[in-house]
C-alpha positions in Angstrom: 132.8 136.6 80.5 131.7 136.0 76.9 134.3 135.8 74.2 133.6 137.5 70.9 134.7 135.7 67.8 136.7 138.1 65.6 135.4 138.8 62.1 137.3 137.7 59.1 138.7 140.3 56.6 135.5 140.1 54.6 133.4 141.2 57.6 131.8 137.8 58.4 132.4 135.7 61.4 134.4 132.5 60.5 132.3 129.4 60.0 129.1 131.6 59.9 126.5 129.3 58.3 125.1 130.0 54.9 121.4 130.9 54.5 119.1 128.5 52.8 118.9 130.7 49.7 122.7 130.9 49.5 122.9 127.1 49.7 120.2 126.8 46.9 122.1 129.2 44.7 125.5 127.6 45.5 124.3 124.1 44.7 123.0 125.3 41.3 126.1 127.3 40.5 128.1 124.2 41.2 125.9 122.2 38.8 126.9 124.7 36.1 123.5 126.4 35.7 123.3 129.9 34.2 122.0 132.9 36.2 118.8 132.7 34.2 118.3 129.0 34.9 119.0 129.5 38.6 116.7 132.5 38.8 113.9 130.5 37.2 114.4 127.5 39.5 114.5 129.5 42.8 112.0 132.2 41.7 114.3 135.2 41.9 115.8 137.6 39.3 119.1 137.0 37.6 120.4 140.1 39.3 119.7 138.5 42.7 121.6 135.4 41.6 124.6 137.8 40.9 124.1 139.3 44.3 124.0 135.9 46.1 127.1 134.7 44.2 129.1 137.9 45.2 127.9 137.5 48.8 129.0 133.8 48.8 132.4 134.7 47.4 132.9 137.4 50.0 131.7 135.3 52.9 133.7 132.2 51.9 136.7 134.2 50.7 136.5 132.3 47.4 137.2 134.3 44.2 135.8 132.2 41.3 133.0 129.8 40.5 135.4 126.8 40.3 136.3 127.5 43.9 132.6 127.7 44.9 132.1 124.4 43.1 135.0 122.8 45.1 133.4 124.2 48.3 130.0 122.7 47.4 131.5 119.3 46.7 133.6 119.3 49.8 130.6 120.2 51.9 128.2 117.7 50.4 126.1 120.2 48.6 126.6 118.6 45.2 126.1 115.0 44.3 128.5 114.1 41.5 126.5 110.9 40.7 124.4 111.4 37.6 126.3 114.4 36.3 127.5 114.0 32.8 130.7 115.5 31.3 
């Protein structure tokens, strides 16, 4: 018998891995880049950056960019060395 993992309230399975694009966008959001800068770096439109941010927030149940930044740091997606204040 196979057990089915229940979905979280946001519709995604808990611990569902992020896509490569979501990781790219998340790391750049955590570095403080603007939507235009992120879009330029990953070759998508600023509107798609908005979409990825909204999807990340829903999937991770995080409600602000500061929370996404904490998540990125905690999960090794952001190297704090070399970042200036």
